[in-house]
PDB file as gemmi writes it, atoms N, CA and C in Angstrom:
CRYST1    1.000    1.000    1.000  90.00  90.00  90.00 P 1                      
ATOM      1  N   MET A   1     241.290  59.537-176.141  1.00  0.00           N  
ATOM      2  CA  MET A   1     242.177  58.837-177.022  1.00  0.00           C  
ATOM      3  C   MET A   1     243.152  59.788-177.717  1.00  0.00           C  
ATOM      4  N   THR A   2     242.876  61.068-177.649  1.00  0.00           N  
ATOM      5  CA  THR A   2     243.781  62.052-178.240  1.00  0.00           C  
ATOM      6  C   THR A   2     245.133  62.011-177.557  1.00  0.00           C  
ATOM      7  N   LYS A   3     245.120  61.850-176.242  1.00  0.00           N  
ATOM      8  CA  LYS A   3     246.379  61.814-175.498  1.00  0.00           C  
ATOM      9  C   LYS A   3     247.197  60.595-175.902  1.00  0.00           C  
ATOM     10  N   VAL A   4     246.557  59.465-176.078  1.00  0.00           N  
ATOM     11  CA  VAL A   4     247.275  58.253-176.476  1.00  0.00           C  
ATOM     12  C   VAL A   4     247.891  58.440-177.858  1.00  0.00           C  
ATOM     13  N   THR A   5     247.171  59.082-178.760  1.00  0.00           N  
ATOM     14  CA  THR A   5     247.697  59.355-180.096  1.00  0.00           C  
ATOM     15  C   THR A   5     248.888  60.293-180.023  1.00  0.00           C  
ATOM     16  N   ASN A   6     248.789  61.341-179.210  1.00  0.00           N  
ATOM     17  CA  ASN A   6     249.904  62.267-179.039  1.00  0.00           C  
ATOM     18  C   ASN A   6     251.117  61.562-178.441  1.00  0.00           C  
ATOM     19  N   LYS A   7     250.892  60.721-177.442  1.00  0.00           N  
ATOM     20  CA  LYS A   7     251.998  59.992-176.828  1.00  0.00           C  
ATOM     21  C   LYS A   7     252.659  59.050-177.834  1.00  0.00           C  
ATOM     22  N   LEU A   8     251.854  58.439-178.698  1.00  0.00           N  
ATOM     23  CA  LEU A   8     252.393  57.545-179.717  1.00  0.00           C  
ATOM     24  C   LEU A   8     253.271  58.307-180.701  1.00  0.00           C  
ATOM     25  N   MET A   9     252.826  59.480-181.137  1.00  0.00           N  
ATOM     26  CA  MET A   9     253.621  60.280-182.071  1.00  0.00           C  
ATOM     27  C   MET A   9     254.914  60.764-181.421  1.00  0.00           C  
ATOM     28  N   ILE A  10     254.844  61.207-180.174  1.00  0.00           N  
ATOM     29  CA  ILE A  10     256.041  61.686-179.489  1.00  0.00           C  
ATOM     30  C   ILE A  10     257.013  60.534-179.249  1.00  0.00           C  
ATOM     31  N   ALA A  11     256.499  59.368-178.871  1.00  0.00           N  
ATOM     32  CA  ALA A  11     257.369  58.206-178.675  1.00  0.00           C  
ATOM     33  C   ALA A  11     258.054  57.816-179.978  1.00  0.00           C  
ATOM     34  N   HIS A  12     257.342  57.922-181.086  1.00  0.00           N  
ATOM     35  CA  HIS A  12     257.935  57.597-182.381  1.00  0.00           C  
ATOM     36  C   HIS A  12     259.011  58.612-182.769  1.00  0.00           C  
ATOM     37  N   MET A  13     258.735  59.896-182.562  1.00  0.00           N  
ATOM     38  CA  MET A  13     259.700  60.927-182.941  1.00  0.00           C  
ATOM     39  C   MET A  13     260.948  60.893-182.071  1.00  0.00           C  
ATOM     40  N   THR A  14     260.800  60.551-180.784  1.00  0.00           N  
ATOM     41  CA  THR A  14     261.941  60.542-179.886  1.00  0.00           C  
ATOM     42  C   THR A  14     262.562  59.157-179.750  1.00  0.00           C  
ATOM     43  N   LYS A  15     261.989  58.174-180.441  1.00  0.00           N  
ATOM     44  CA  LYS A  15     262.471  56.796-180.419  1.00  0.00           C  
ATOM     45  C   LYS A  15     262.538  56.241-178.992  1.00  0.00           C  
ATOM     46  N   THR A  16     261.468  56.466-178.239  1.00  0.00           N  
ATOM     47  CA  THR A  16     261.352  55.930-176.889  1.00  0.00           C  
ATOM     48  C   THR A  16     260.149  54.995-176.835  1.00  0.00           C  
ATOM     49  N   GLU A  17     260.088  54.208-175.768  1.00  0.00           N  
ATOM     50  CA  GLU A  17     258.962  53.308-175.607  1.00  0.00           C  
ATOM     51  C   GLU A  17     257.783  54.043-174.985  1.00  0.00           C  
ATOM     52  N   MET A  18     256.591  53.588-175.336  1.00  0.00           N  
ATOM     53  CA  MET A  18     255.371  54.171-174.795  1.00  0.00           C  
ATOM     54  C   MET A  18     254.754  53.187-173.813  1.00  0.00           C  
ATOM     55  N   GLU A  19     254.284  53.698-172.683  1.00  0.00           N  
ATOM     56  CA  GLU A  19     253.633  52.836-171.707  1.00  0.00           C  
ATOM     57  C   GLU A  19     252.285  52.373-172.252  1.00  0.00           C  
ATOM     58  N   TYR A  20     251.900  51.159-171.902  1.00  0.00           N  
ATOM     59  CA  TYR A  20     250.641  50.625-172.390  1.00  0.00           C  
ATOM     60  C   TYR A  20     249.443  51.195-171.630  1.00  0.00           C  
ATOM     61  N   LEU A  21     249.588  51.366-170.331  1.00  0.00           N  
ATOM     62  CA  LEU A  21     248.482  51.885-169.525  1.00  0.00           C  
ATOM     63  C   LEU A  21     248.662  53.378-169.290  1.00  0.00           C  
ATOM     64  N   ASP A  22     247.540  54.072-169.278  1.00  0.00           N  
ATOM     65  CA  ASP A  22     247.580  55.514-169.088  1.00  0.00           C  
ATOM     66  C   ASP A  22     246.323  55.933-168.344  1.00  0.00           C  
ATOM     67  N   TRP A  23     246.410  57.041-167.607  1.00  0.00           N  
ATOM     68  CA  TRP A  23     245.258  57.518-166.843  1.00  0.00           C  
ATOM     69  C   TRP A  23     244.108  57.957-167.736  1.00  0.00           C  
ATOM     70  N   SER A  24     244.371  58.253-168.993  1.00  0.00           N  
ATOM     71  CA  SER A  24     243.285  58.656-169.890  1.00  0.00           C  
ATOM     72  C   SER A  24     242.345  57.487-170.199  1.00  0.00           C  
ATOM     73  N   LEU A  25     242.792  56.263-169.946  1.00  0.00           N  
ATOM     74  CA  LEU A  25     241.948  55.089-170.190  1.00  0.00           C  
ATOM     75  C   LEU A  25     240.990  54.820-169.030  1.00  0.00           C  
ATOM     76  N   LEU A  26     241.087  55.617-167.963  1.00  0.00           N  
ATOM     77  CA  LEU A  26     240.188  55.458-166.826  1.00  0.00           C  
ATOM     78  C   LEU A  26     238.737  55.726-167.228  1.00  0.00           C  
ATOM     79  N   ALA A  27     238.510  56.770-167.985  1.00  0.00           N  
ATOM     80  CA  ALA A  27     237.145  57.142-168.366  1.00  0.00           C  
ATOM     81  C   ALA A  27     236.447  56.069-169.200  1.00  0.00           C  
ATOM     82  N   PRO A  28     237.052  55.555-170.277  1.00  0.00           N  
ATOM     83  CA  PRO A  28     236.374  54.481-171.010  1.00  0.00           C  
ATOM     84  C   PRO A  28     236.192  53.223-170.161  1.00  0.00           C  
ATOM     85  N   GLY A  29     237.136  52.970-169.263  1.00  0.00           N  
ATOM     86  CA  GLY A  29     237.002  51.815-168.378  1.00  0.00           C  
ATOM     87  C   GLY A  29     235.820  51.955-167.442  1.00  0.00           C  
ATOM     88  N   LEU A  30     235.632  53.159-166.913  1.00  0.00           N  
ATOM     89  CA  LEU A  30     234.481  53.401-166.040  1.00  0.00           C  
ATOM     90  C   LEU A  30     233.168  53.276-166.807  1.00  0.00           C  
ATOM     91  N   LEU A  31     233.129  53.783-168.017  1.00  0.00           N  
ATOM     92  CA  LEU A  31     231.922  53.648-168.832  1.00  0.00           C  
ATOM     93  C   LEU A  31     231.610  52.182-169.113  1.00  0.00           C  
ATOM     94  N   PHE A  32     232.647  51.399-169.416  1.00  0.00           N  
ATOM     95  CA  PHE A  32     232.450  49.974-169.658  1.00  0.00           C  
ATOM     96  C   PHE A  32     231.923  49.272-168.411  1.00  0.00           C  
ATOM     97  N   LEU A  33     232.561  49.539-167.265  1.00  0.00           N  
ATOM     98  CA  LEU A  33     232.117  48.893-166.030  1.00  0.00           C  
ATOM     99  C   LEU A  33     230.697  49.298-165.649  1.00  0.00           C  
ATOM    100  N   ASN A  34     230.349  50.539-165.882  1.00  0.00           N  
ATOM    101  CA  ASN A  34     229.013  51.010-165.553  1.00  0.00           C  
ATOM    102  C   ASN A  34     227.962  50.249-166.363  1.00  0.00           C  
ATOM    103  N   HIS A  35     228.218  50.037-167.625  1.00  0.00           N  
ATOM    104  CA  HIS A  35     227.253  49.309-168.447  1.00  0.00           C  
ATOM    105  C   HIS A  35     227.299  47.803-168.192  1.00  0.00           C  
ATOM    106  N   TYR A  36     228.476  47.310-167.843  1.00  0.00           N  
ATOM    107  CA  TYR A  36     228.594  45.884-167.528  1.00  0.00           C  
ATOM    108  C   TYR A  36     227.851  45.548-166.239  1.00  0.00           C  
ATOM    109  N   LEU A  37     227.850  46.489-165.297  1.00  0.00           N  
ATOM    110  CA  LEU A  37     227.166  46.284-164.016  1.00  0.00           C  
ATOM    111  C   LEU A  37     225.743  46.842-164.034  1.00  0.00           C  
ATOM    112  N   ASN A  38     225.167  47.006-165.202  1.00  0.00           N  
ATOM    113  CA  ASN A  38     223.792  47.482-165.388  1.00  0.00           C  
ATOM    114  C   ASN A  38     223.547  48.889-164.845  1.00  0.00           C  
ATOM    115  N   CYS A  39     224.388  49.814-165.210  1.00  0.00           N  
ATOM    116  CA  CYS A  39     224.211  51.250-164.940  1.00  0.00           C  
ATOM    117  C   CYS A  39     224.035  51.550-163.444  1.00  0.00           C  
ATOM    118  N   VAL A  40     225.084  51.328-162.693  1.00  0.00           N  
ATOM    119  CA  VAL A  40     225.075  51.654-161.269  1.00  0.00           C  
ATOM    120  C   VAL A  40     224.982  53.168-161.075  1.00  0.00           C  
ATOM    121  N   VAL A  41     225.695  53.918-161.896  1.00  0.00           N  
ATOM    122  CA  VAL A  41     225.723  55.388-161.836  1.00  0.00           C  
ATOM    123  C   VAL A  41     224.960  55.905-163.052  1.00  0.00           C  
ATOM    124  N   PRO A  42     224.170  56.978-162.896  1.00  0.00           N  
ATOM    125  CA  PRO A  42     223.482  57.540-164.074  1.00  0.00           C  
ATOM    126  C   PRO A  42     224.476  57.932-165.171  1.00  0.00           C  
ATOM    127  N   ASP A  43     224.121  57.638-166.394  1.00  0.00           N  
ATOM    128  CA  ASP A  43     225.024  57.862-167.517  1.00  0.00           C  
ATOM    129  C   ASP A  43     225.451  59.320-167.654  1.00  0.00           C  
ATOM    130  N   ILE A  44     224.543  60.245-167.422  1.00  0.00           N  
ATOM    131  CA  ILE A  44     224.878  61.652-167.616  1.00  0.00           C  
ATOM    132  C   ILE A  44     225.961  62.102-166.647  1.00  0.00           C  
ATOM    133  N   TRP A  45     225.943  61.607-165.411  1.00  0.00           N  
ATOM    134  CA  TRP A  45     226.997  61.947-164.441  1.00  0.00           C  
ATOM    135  C   TRP A  45     228.340  61.394-164.890  1.00  0.00           C  
ATOM    136  N   LEU A  46     228.316  60.168-165.350  1.00  0.00           N  
ATOM    137  CA  LEU A  46     229.550  59.528-165.781  1.00  0.00           C  
ATOM    138  C   LEU A  46     230.107  60.186-167.039  1.00  0.00           C  
ATOM    139  N   LEU A  47     229.240  60.585-167.951  1.00  0.00           N  
ATOM    140  CA  LEU A  47     229.706  61.268-169.158  1.00  0.00           C  
ATOM    141  C   LEU A  47     230.311  62.627-168.831  1.00  0.00           C  
ATOM    142  N   TRP A  48     229.710  63.365-167.904  1.00  0.00           N  
ATOM    143  CA  TRP A  48     230.292  64.643-167.490  1.00  0.00           C  
ATOM    144  C   TRP A  48     231.641  64.430-166.813  1.00  0.00           C  
ATOM    145  N   PHE A  49     231.722  63.405-165.966  1.00  0.00           N  
ATOM    146  CA  PHE A  49     232.987  63.107-165.298  1.00  0.00           C  
ATOM    147  C   PHE A  49     234.067  62.762-166.315  1.00  0.00           C  
ATOM    148  N   THR A  50     233.726  61.930-167.305  1.00  0.00           N  
ATOM    149  CA  THR A  50     234.725  61.546-168.289  1.00  0.00           C  
ATOM    150  C   THR A  50     235.154  62.733-169.159  1.00  0.00           C  
ATOM    151  N   LEU A  51     234.239  63.630-169.450  1.00  0.00           N  
ATOM    152  CA  LEU A  51     234.591  64.829-170.208  1.00  0.00           C  
ATOM    153  C   LEU A  51     235.570  65.692-169.424  1.00  0.00           C  
ATOM    154  N   ILE A  52     235.267  65.936-168.165  1.00  0.00           N  
ATOM    155  CA  ILE A  52     236.135  66.778-167.335  1.00  0.00           C  
ATOM    156  C   ILE A  52     237.482  66.095-167.104  1.00  0.00           C  
ATOM    157  N   TRP A  53     237.460  64.805-166.795  1.00  0.00           N  
ATOM    158  CA  TRP A  53     238.693  64.057-166.543  1.00  0.00           C  
ATOM    159  C   TRP A  53     239.579  64.043-167.797  1.00  0.00           C  
ATOM    160  N   GLY A  54     239.004  63.725-168.935  1.00  0.00           N  
ATOM    161  CA  GLY A  54     239.786  63.663-170.162  1.00  0.00           C  
ATOM    162  C   GLY A  54     240.359  65.011-170.569  1.00  0.00           C  
ATOM    163  N   THR A  55     239.582  66.067-170.381  1.00  0.00           N  
ATOM    164  CA  THR A  55     240.051  67.407-170.737  1.00  0.00           C  
ATOM    165  C   THR A  55     241.216  67.838-169.865  1.00  0.00           C  
ATOM    166  N   GLN A  56     241.074  67.665-168.546  1.00  0.00           N  
ATOM    167  CA  GLN A  56     242.165  68.094-167.662  1.00  0.00           C  
ATOM    168  C   GLN A  56     243.396  67.214-167.843  1.00  0.00           C  
ATOM    169  N   ASP A  57     243.218  65.938-168.127  1.00  0.00           N  
ATOM    170  CA  ASP A  57     244.355  65.041-168.325  1.00  0.00           C  
ATOM    171  C   ASP A  57     245.119  65.417-169.590  1.00  0.00           C  
ATOM    172  N   LEU A  58     244.408  65.702-170.667  1.00  0.00           N  
ATOM    173  CA  LEU A  58     245.057  66.107-171.909  1.00  0.00           C  
ATOM    174  C   LEU A  58     245.753  67.458-171.750  1.00  0.00           C  
ATOM    175  N   MET A  59     245.113  68.409-171.085  1.00  0.00           N  
ATOM    176  CA  MET A  59     245.734  69.721-170.890  1.00  0.00           C  
ATOM    177  C   MET A  59     246.994  69.620-170.037  1.00  0.00           C  
ATOM    178  N   ARG A  60     246.964  68.777-168.997  1.00  0.00           N  
ATOM    179  CA  ARG A  60     248.140  68.598-168.147  1.00  0.00           C  
ATOM    180  C   ARG A  60     249.274  67.959-168.934  1.00  0.00           C  
ATOM    181  N   TYR A  61     248.957  66.967-169.740  1.00  0.00           N  
ATOM    182  CA  TYR A  61     249.977  66.298-170.550  1.00  0.00           C  
ATOM    183  C   TYR A  61     250.590  67.270-171.566  1.00  0.00           C  
ATOM    184  N   CYS A  62     249.756  68.043-172.243  1.00  0.00           N  
ATOM    185  CA  CYS A  62     250.260  69.011-173.227  1.00  0.00           C  
ATOM    186  C   CYS A  62     251.151  70.056-172.559  1.00  0.00           C  
ATOM    187  N   ALA A  63     250.771  70.505-171.358  1.00  0.00           N  
ATOM    188  CA  ALA A  63     251.591  71.471-170.635  1.00  0.00           C  
ATOM    189  C   ALA A  63     252.951  70.869-170.278  1.00  0.00           C  
ATOM    190  N   GLN A  64     252.972  69.605-169.885  1.00  0.00           N  
ATOM    191  CA  GLN A  64     254.239  68.942-169.565  1.00  0.00           C  
ATOM    192  C   GLN A  64     255.126  68.820-170.802  1.00  0.00           C  
ATOM    193  N   VAL A  65     254.532  68.435-171.923  1.00  0.00           N  
ATOM    194  CA  VAL A  65     255.301  68.295-173.162  1.00  0.00           C  
ATOM    195  C   VAL A  65     255.860  69.643-173.590  1.00  0.00           C  
ATOM    196  N   LEU A  66     255.056  70.680-173.526  1.00  0.00           N  
ATOM    197  CA  LEU A  66     255.522  72.008-173.926  1.00  0.00           C  
ATOM    198  C   LEU A  66     256.612  72.532-173.003  1.00  0.00           C  
ATOM    199  N   SER A  67     256.522  72.245-171.713  1.00  0.00           N  
ATOM    200  CA  SER A  67     257.570  72.701-170.796  1.00  0.00           C  
ATOM    201  C   SER A  67     258.884  71.970-171.051  1.00  0.00           C  
ATOM    202  N   VAL A  68     258.830  70.699-171.408  1.00  0.00           N  
ATOM    203  CA  VAL A  68     260.057  69.961-171.736  1.00  0.00           C  
ATOM    204  C   VAL A  68     260.665  70.503-173.028  1.00  0.00           C  
ATOM    205  N   ILE A  69     259.842  70.781-174.015  1.00  0.00           N  
ATOM    206  CA  ILE A  69     260.347  71.340-175.279  1.00  0.00           C  
ATOM    207  C   ILE A  69     260.960  72.714-175.033  1.00  0.00           C  
ATOM    208  N   ALA A  70     260.288  73.538-174.237  1.00  0.00           N  
ATOM    209  CA  ALA A  70     260.813  74.877-173.942  1.00  0.00           C  
ATOM    210  C   ALA A  70     262.132  74.791-173.183  1.00  0.00           C  
ATOM    211  N   ALA A  71     262.234  73.865-172.252  1.00  0.00           N  
ATOM    212  CA  ALA A  71     263.488  73.707-171.502  1.00  0.00           C  
ATOM    213  C   ALA A  71     264.629  73.291-172.429  1.00  0.00           C  
ATOM    214  N   ASN A  72     264.335  72.448-173.399  1.00  0.00           N  
ATOM    215  CA  ASN A  72     265.367  72.041-174.357  1.00  0.00           C  
ATOM    216  C   ASN A  72     265.777  73.181-175.255  1.00  0.00           C  
ATOM    217  N   PHE A  73     264.838  74.066-175.625  1.00  0.00           N  
ATOM    218  CA  PHE A  73     265.190  75.214-176.436  1.00  0.00           C  
ATOM    219  C   PHE A  73     266.091  76.180-175.660  1.00  0.00           C  
ATOM    220  N   VAL A  74     265.834  76.316-174.373  1.00  0.00           N  
ATOM    221  CA  VAL A  74     266.667  77.192-173.541  1.00  0.00           C  
ATOM    222  C   VAL A  74     268.081  76.620-173.457  1.00  0.00           C  
ATOM    223  N   LYS A  75     268.214  75.296-173.339  1.00  0.00           N  
ATOM    224  CA  LYS A  75     269.549  74.678-173.292  1.00  0.00           C  
ATOM    225  C   LYS A  75     270.282  74.874-174.600  1.00  0.00           C  
ATOM    226  N   ILE A  76     269.563  74.761-175.720  1.00  0.00           N  
ATOM    227  CA  ILE A  76     270.198  74.908-177.031  1.00  0.00           C  
ATOM    228  C   ILE A  76     270.661  76.342-177.233  1.00  0.00           C  
ATOM    229  N   LYS A  77     269.846  77.304-176.823  1.00  0.00           N  
ATOM    230  CA  LYS A  77     270.154  78.709-177.036  1.00  0.00           C  
ATOM    231  C   LYS A  77     271.330  79.170-176.169  1.00  0.00           C  
ATOM    232  N   ALA A  78     271.435  78.626-174.971  1.00  0.00           N  
ATOM    233  CA  ALA A  78     272.479  79.076-174.042  1.00  0.00           C  
ATOM    234  C   ALA A  78     273.828  78.521-174.347  1.00  0.00           C  
TER     235      ALA A  78                                                      
END                                                                             
């Protein structure tokens, strides 16, 4: 949910629209489906997957945001 919060703040600061669906919502969706279907996959495997998925997704998003900011600073300086 950290990524969604970051996207919301960036959308507000740049006055752009934010998409409703995001890949970071895959992990909570999988956890919900697993419990709705009576634990098809062991919880510990799913929790590890969601931790790894959420971490890499947030890091990739932050890297993209920082590269866009850096590119804009280079344009301003030049």
